[in-house]
N, C-alpha and C positions, 0 to 999 in steps of 0.2 A: 271209526273213531280216530285211527292214526292219521287218515287223510284230513280230518277236521282239525286235528292238532297242528299238522303241517301247514294247512291253509291259514290257521290263526297266527302261527309264527311268521309266515311270509308277510301277512298284513302288518304285523307289528314291526317287522324289519323295514318294510318300505315306508311306514309312517315315521320311524326313527330317522331313516335316510332323508326323508322330506324335511324333517325338523332340522337336521344338520345342514342341509343345503340352504334352507331359508336363513340360518344363522350365520352363514359365511358372508364376510365383508369383502367384496371384490371391488377394488378401486383401480381405475386406470391412472397410471403415472406418466402417460405420454408415450411417444414412440420415437425411434430413430430411423433415419433413411439417408441415403447418399444421392445427391444430385450432381451429375457431371463429376463424380469422384469426390465431392466435398461432403463430409458428414454433417448432418443436422439433427437437432433435437426438436421435436414438435410437442409442445405442452398439451395436456389433456383438455384444457379449457380454451375455447376459442376466444380470440380478441374481440370479435364482433360478428354479426351476421349481416349479409347484404339484404336489404329489404326488397321485396318484389323480385327476388332472384329467379331467373329462368334457367333451369338446369340444362336446357338444350345447347347452351353455348359451350358446354364441356364436351359435346359430342365429337367435335373435330380435333380435340387435343390428343396428341399421341404420347404425352408425358403424364403418366398417372402412376400413383403408388397407393395401394390400399384405399382407393377412392379419393385420393388427394391430388390436386393439380397445382403445380407452381405457377403463381401469377405475380404481376407487378402492378402496384397502384401508383399513378402519377397525377400530380395536381395540375389543373389547368386554370389559370386565373382570368381567362377571357374566352369568349366564343370564337375568337379568331385563332385560337391555339391550333397550330398546323403540324404536319409531319416533320418539318425541319426543326421546329421547337421541341417536338417530342424526341427527336434524335439527339439534340443537344442535352436535354434533360437526362436521357438514358446514358449518354456518355459520361456525364458527371457522376452518375450512380457508380459506374465502374471505377472511377478514380477516387471517389470519396468513401467508399464502403467496401468492406471485405466479406460481408455476409451475402449481399446481392451478387448474382452472376447472370450471364445470358440465359441460363437454363430457366430463369423465371419469366422469360419473355413469351412463353407459349400463349398466354393471355395477358393483355395489358388493359387495365381499367383506367380510363381517363376520367378523373374526378372533377366535377363542376359543382360550384355552390352559387346559386343565384343568377346563373347565366344560362342561355340556351345553347346547347352544343351543336356544332356543325356535323359531327360524326353520325353515321348511320349505325344502328345496332348490328353487331356481328359483321363488321367490315374488316377484312384481312388486308394487311399491308406489310411491306418489308421496311423496317426502321433503319435509317441510314447509320452506317458504322457497325451493323450487326450482320450475322450470317444466317438469320432465320426469319421466316414469315410469322408475324404475330397476329393473333385475333384481337382487334381493338373493340372495346365495349365501353359505352358511356355509363358513368356511375354518378347519378345525381344524389347529393347529400346535403343535409342542413348544416349550417355553420356550426351548430352546437354538436354535431356528430361526425365531423370530418375524420376520415380515416388517415392516419399518417402514411405518407407515401413510402414506398419501399417494397421488399419482397414478402410474399405470403404464400400459404398453401390453402387452397379452396376445396371444400368438400361439396358433394352433390346436393346437399341441402342448404348451401349458401353460407355455411360457417367459414370464417376467415381466421386462420391461425398464423401468428407471428413466429417464424422459426428462429432458433438459435444455432449459430455455427459452432461446431465442436472443435476445439483445439487440444492437442496433447500437451500435458505438463511435462515436457521433456527435461526440464531442469529440476524437477522435483520441488518446486517452490511453494506449492499449495498443500494444506492439510485437508480441506474439503471444498469442492466447488459448490456454488450456491445459485439458486434461482428463486424468484419471488414466490412465496406461498400463495396458492390459489385463494382468492377472496379475502385475504388479510393484508391490508396495506402496511408496509414497513416490517413485515415478517418474512422470514426466508426458510427454505428447506434445502436439504442436500440434493444436488442434481442426481436424478435416478437414471443416468445414462453415462456411457463412457465411449472411448475410441478404441478399436481393436489394436492389440499389440502391447509391447512391454512398457510403452511410455504412458500408460494410464496413470491417473484418472484424466478424463476429459474435462475441459473448462468450456462452459457455454457462454457465448456473447451474442447479444441482440444486434440488429442492424443499427448503424449510426444514423440512418436516414429517418428513423422514427422520431428523432429528438431535435428540438430547436431550443437553443439557449435563450433565456430571457433574463430580465433583471431579477425576477424572483427565483429563477432556476439557472444560475450561471454555470452549473456543472451538469446540465442536462445531457445525458448520453455518455458522460465520462466514465469509462470502465475502470472500476476501482477494486483493488485487493486490500484486505484488512488483516493486519497482524493478529495472530490467534491468541492475543491476550485481551482483546476487546470483545465485549459481549455483543452478539448479534441475535436478535429475537428469532426464536424458532429453532436454533441449533445450539449445540453444546460448545463450550469453550475448553480448549485443551491445555493452554499455557505450556505446550510442548511436552506434556506428560500423559502417557496412556492411561494410567490409573486415575488421574484427575478427570480426564475426559469421560471415562466410564462411570465415575462416582456420582457426578452431579447432573441433574436433568437439563434439558434445553432451556435456554434463557427466555424470559418473557418480555424483556425490554432491551432495546439497543443502548449501548454505551452512549453517553452524551456526544462525544466527537463523531461517532458513527451516525447518530440521528441527525446531526447538523448536515452531514454530507448527503444523506438520503433526502432531507428536506430541500436541499439545493439541486436535486435531480441526479446525483451520482448513481451509477449502476453498479451494485455490488456483484462481483462475479465469483468471489471465493474468499475463504479465510486462508492465511498464509503462515508458513512455518516460522516459529520462533525458537531460539535456543531455550533450554528448559527454564521455566519460571523467569525468563528474560535475563538470565545470567549469561555472561560472555563465555561462549564455548568455541573451540577450534576444531574444524573438520580434520580427520574423521574420528580421532580417538575419543573426543569428549561426547560425541553424539551417540547415544545408545538407544533410547526409546524410538526416535525417528532418525532417518538418514538425513544428513545435512544437505541442503540444497546445493546445486552446482553453480559456481561462478562461470558465466559464459565467456568471459574475456580470456584472451591469450590462448593457452593450451587447453582450457576448459577444466583444469584440475587444480585451480587455485582456491584457497579458502575464501568463502563468501563473506567472511566477517560476521559479526553478530551484535546484538541479538535479533535485529530485524533482518534476519538472513533471507527469509522467504520474500519479503518486499524488495530487497536489493537484487536478489537473483531474478525474480520475475520482471522487474523493471529493466534490467540489463538484457534479458533474454527475449522478451515477447513484444513485437511491435503492436500487437492487438490489445495490450494492457497500457492504460494511460496514466494511472495514478495509483500509488499505494500508501496506506496509512501505517506508519511505524511508531515506535516510541524511542525516546532517548533519555537514559538515566546517566550513563557514563560514557556514551559514544555509540549507542546502538543504532542510530540512524546514520551518523556521520561515517562510521567505519564501513558499512555496506555501500554507502554512496561513493566513498573514495575508491574502493577496490573494484566496483562495477562501473565507475565513471559516469555517474548520474548526479542530478541535482538533489540535494537533501538539506533539511533544516532542523536543527534543534532550536526551538523558539525561546524567547524569554520565559522564565519559569512562571507558571500560574496564569497563562493566557486563556486556558480553557479548562472547565471542570473535567476531572477524570473519573466521574461516577461510572461504574460499570467496566472499569479497566483494572486489570490485576496490578497491584502496587509492588514495586521493588523497593524504592525508598521515596516516600511522598515528598520529602524535602528536595528531591532532585528530579523526579519523574516529569517528563514532558511528552506531548503528542506533536508529531510533525510528519512530513511527507518525503517520499522519494519519487522522482519523476524524471523523464527525459525532456519534458516540455516546460520551459520557464513561464510561458503564458498560463498554462493550466496550473502551474505551481502557485502563481500569484492569486489566481481566481480561487483556488482551494483555500489558500491562507485567509483570504477575506471572509470566506464562509466559516471556517473553523474558529478563527480568533475574533471575528466580529469587530466591535468597537474598541477592542483592546489593542489594536494596532492602527496606526495612521500612516499615510503615505505622503511624506513631505515632498514638495516640489523642488526644493533645493538639493544639490548634490553634496556629498561630504567634502568638507574643505581640508581635512587633515587625514593623511594616510600614514600609518605606521606598519612596520613589518617585524615579524619575530622569526629568527632562525633562517633568514633568507641567504641564499648563496651570494658570494661576493662577485660582482662583475669582473670578468677577466681571469678569474681563477677557475681552472678546469679540473674537475675531479678525476681521479685515476680510474674509478669505476665507470665504465661507459654508460651504464644504465642511469647512474646518478648524474653524470655529465649531461646526458640528453634531457633528463628531467629538469635539471637546473636551468638549461637553456630555454625550455618552454616556460618555466615560471618567471624568469627574468624578462622574457619577451612580453609576457602578459602584464607584468608590473609596469614596464615601460609604456605600454599602450594605455593602461589605466591612468598613469601619471599625465600623459598627454591629453587624454580625454577629460580628466578633471581639472587640468591646469594646476596641478599641485605635485610637489616632489615628496617622495616617501622618505621617512626617517626610520632608522633602526631602533627597535625598542628592546632593551635588556631589563625586563621586569624583575628578574631574580636579583640582579644587582641593586635595583631600586628598592626592593624589599629589604635587603640587607642594610641599606642606608637610611630608610625611612620607616621601618616597621614600628608599629605602635608601642612596642615594648622592647627595649634593647636585649632583654633576656630571652626573647623568642628565638627559636632555631631558624635556620635557613628553610626556604619553602619546601625543599625536597624532604626535609626531616619533619618540619612542622605539620605538613599535610600528608605524610606518608601513610598513616593509618586511617585518615578521615573517611575516604570513600569506602574501603572494605568494612569499616565499622558501621557506617550508616546503612549500607545495603544488607548486611548480615543481621544486624539487630532488628531492623524494621521488617525484613521479610520473614524471619523466624516468627515474629509476633503476629504479623498481619496475614501471613499465608500459610507457612508450614504448620504451625500449631493447630490451626483450625482444620487443615487438610488431614493431618495425622489423626486427629480425634475423630473426625467423620469417617475416615477409612476404617479405623479400628472398630468403630461401633457396628459396622456391617460385615466385617471380615474377621471376627473372632480375635480381636486385638492384634491383628497382623499389621506390619508396616508396609506401605506401598514402595514400589521401586522408584528411586530417584537417581538421576545421572550423577556422576562423580563431582562435577563442578559445583552444583548447588549444595551437595552434601559437605564438601570441604568448606565452603563459605559459611554455611549455617553452623558448622562445628566451631569455626572461628568466633562467630557471634556468641555461641554458648559459652565459650571460654572467657568472655569478657564480663565484668560486672555491669549492672544496669547503668551505672553512672557514666560509663564510657560513651553511651549514646549522647548524653548531654555535652560531654567534652567534644565529641565530633561536631555536633551542631554549633557549639561555641567557636570552634576553630574555623568552620566554614564561614560563620558570620564575621569573624575578625578579618578573614581574607576579603570577603565581599566588601566590607566597609573600607578597607585599605585600598582596594582596586578602584572603588568609586571616588575616593578622595585624592588619589595620587596618579592613576593611569588614565582612565576615561572619566575625567572629573565631572561629578554629578551635581553641578551647581544650577543648571537651567534645564528647561524642557526641550532644548534644541538637540537634534540628532546631527552632530556636526563632524563626526569622525569615524573611521573604520580602522581595524587592525587586520592584517593578512598574515597568515602563517601556513605552512605546508607540512604534511606528514611524509612526503616523498612517495616513491613507488614501493608497493608492498608485494613481495614475492614469497608466498607461503604455500607450499604444496600440500594438498589434502591427503596425499598418500604417504606422508612422512610420519613416523611414530614420534610422539612427543612424550615428555615426562609427565608424572602425575600432576594434577592441578594444585594450585596454592591460592591463597587469598590475593586479590589484586592490589598489592601494596604499591606505593609510589605516587609520583606526581609528575605530570608533563603538560605541554601546551594545550592538549585537548581537554584538560580538566579545568582550564580557566573559566569556561562558560558555565560549567555545572556548579562551581562554587560561587561565582560572581552573579549567577542568574541572568546572564546576557545571551543574546542570540548568537548562534554559530552556524554559518551556512557553508555547505560544500558546493564548489563550482568546478565542474570538469573543464579541463583545458586542452588536452591532447593525449598522445601516447608515446611511451618510450619502449625501445626494443630490448629484449633479453633472450638469452639462449635457453630454451626449455629442455629440461631433462625428461619431459614426458614425450614430446614429439620429435626431439632431436633436430629441431628447426629453430629459426629465429621467429619469435612471436612478439606481440606488443601488449602492454598493459597500460591502463589509464593513469594520467597525471592530473592532479587537482590541487586546488588551494582551498583553505577555509577563511571565511571573512567573519570577523567578530564585530558586533555592534555595541552600542552604549546602552546602559541601563538608565532609564529616566528616574526622577525622584520617587521614592517609595511613599505609599500611603501610611505605612508604619515603619518604624526604624528597623525592626527585626522580625523574622518569622516567629510565630507564636505556636506553642504546642499546648494542647488542651484535651481534657477528657469529655468535654461537653459536645456530644455528637449532634446536638440540635442548634449549635451556634449559627447565627445568621451569616457569618462571613465564610463559612466552609466552602472551599473550592474543590477539595479532593475527598470525596466520600467513599469509604472503603466498606461497602456492604458485603461483598465477597461471599455470597450465598448465605449470609447470616445477618439480615437486616435488623434483627432484634438484639445483636450483640453490640455493646458499646466498646469502641476501639479508640486507641490513641490516634487522634487525627492531627495532621499537619496542615496549618493554614498558611497558604502563600498569599500575602497581601501586596505583592509587587504591582506597581502601576504599569502602565503601558511602556513597552520597551521600544527600541529603535529597529524592530524587525522590518517595518515598512520601508525604511530607508534602504535596507539591503535588497529587498524584493525589487524596489524601484531601480536601484543601481544595476542589478543583474539584468532587468528588463531593458534598460538603456544600453547596456553593453551588448546585449543580444541584438538589439535594433541596429547598433553601429557595426556589428560583425566582429566584435572583439571576443565575444562568447558565442559559441555555436550550439546547436541542439544535437546531443549525442544520439546515435542510432542504436537499436537493439541488434545484438549479434556478437560475433567473435571480437570485434573491435568497436570503438565508439564511432567509427565510420561505417559500421555494418559488417556483412560477411557471414557466411554459414558457420555456425558454432561447431567446433570440433568435438567428435564423440569417441574417437578411438586413437590408439597409439599409432604414430606414423614413423616411417624410417626412410632414409635416403635423402637426396637433395631436394 
């Protein structure tokens, strides 16, 4: 009887084990390997399979890993394609792409469509300019199923996998790396791979050879990072806050600006760090939930500026990253662009709907780019802003400057003196290029003389509280209150952690009566109307002038302790564009030397200028504020995890601005050699980024 009971128990045990095993969901997430010392991620899903594949061609390959062989696909456009042409094509691969390497030459598939090949199957040859013998194999494909040329890994059953090269995020610019989700177009998942070492996580980039730009996809293959206040389908949005990231589920749709980039062929490689809830924070004191990204320039320990800190850091650090999408409410694109020495734009307000983007102050929020490449910059702008910008053929006839150094006067500070010389040299070249002499603009004095009401204060007093009032009152209503309520509902009425800067700003908003928001909007509108009627006179639809100003060289060490945060009171040149709703573009010019207290060496930091454009006539005289969330004119929809909640929506009805004029001007200056393309690295001319403290000469 005892044996029977034991036997019965054993049968029951194995049946239960079988049930457990059958219930297990085991899914491959891909694999990683290294080829010639370069790390790669291989997705679990093959790109395609080679029809009529004959596995014996793998027999002679000495380079295999887990049944995978590195191969190269090359297009041949005629039967006369020969070894010399093959060598030239392979040479271009090495210069054009950072994913492909000679390790992929063990087998070369020569792809033909509609022609008869001269090559014999399984023919070995040494390709000119390389150091190895390759097995050449003909690959016949239909026009409709052409395989993009470039590097692949081939399995024994003919499956062809597109590898991603893995890079370390050494500057800490990203919150999470992304790859396309298998089988769902336009949806993404977190990269399930990393690179060994302290500089994790890894960022995965596909080969540039897979993509060809077209009229429909002008951004094909452009590797793009997204500031982590934009929703990306399939992954969570953090807004720079750990509790927020954990509270809300992955998004089901892309933010409108993100979707436009995807539709144009942009390759999303990751979401990038933002200071918390897009408020301005200074490294390192203000950053608590996440560590501030590193500014690669100079000694490597300068503040990266904010709030588009990750996009700025990544653009300045990584040659493999082409474009980043940031946001600018009060300087969040322009500050990081200036200190990292890259191109950046705050556009005219209202050029693109911000649905699916965390709002700071809808009256001021804009979406723009940071990049090293002015050609990509313009192409991306055409995609993002569409018909809301035009590109005039004429150059600006009028140049004005704000706060420029006086020629012949040399500043006592050598950093300022060198910066001034670079700025004045640029201005001289622009004057010659445009055939126009610049005039100095003292807009604060003009305000005092022509302000709409003599009883109004000077600008520094009149607008002193406008910006902090707008951002604090709007963000507490549109972000904080909903976040706090949702968090409390699932955490026994607890409060989430929030960094000091947002807390101080929100507290300031709480201290103000609701009517102060209307006062701030009114003051902004008064300034905007005055600017359009007295400075960049808004009488025609002509984009006929620019204003250039400079913020100088910024030296802000990230290892310095700072005082407690306070609301961002005040008014300066950088806020002209946010209140006047006009474009403000950062253009890098050169570098100025300084003595670093970090390295005990002379290092250099970027010097740049800002170019302001004109606002064209408005469709409506003033912004409108409404409670009607279904209004047809809405450009900025704040669903913010609560699509059923009616929010106070800000409608920007601004017509097209003169953004296209500045894009065209910068492109012309680049073609003429007056503006150059900055490099990634320690300086805007490149160089290895410094990681450690140095001593001696």
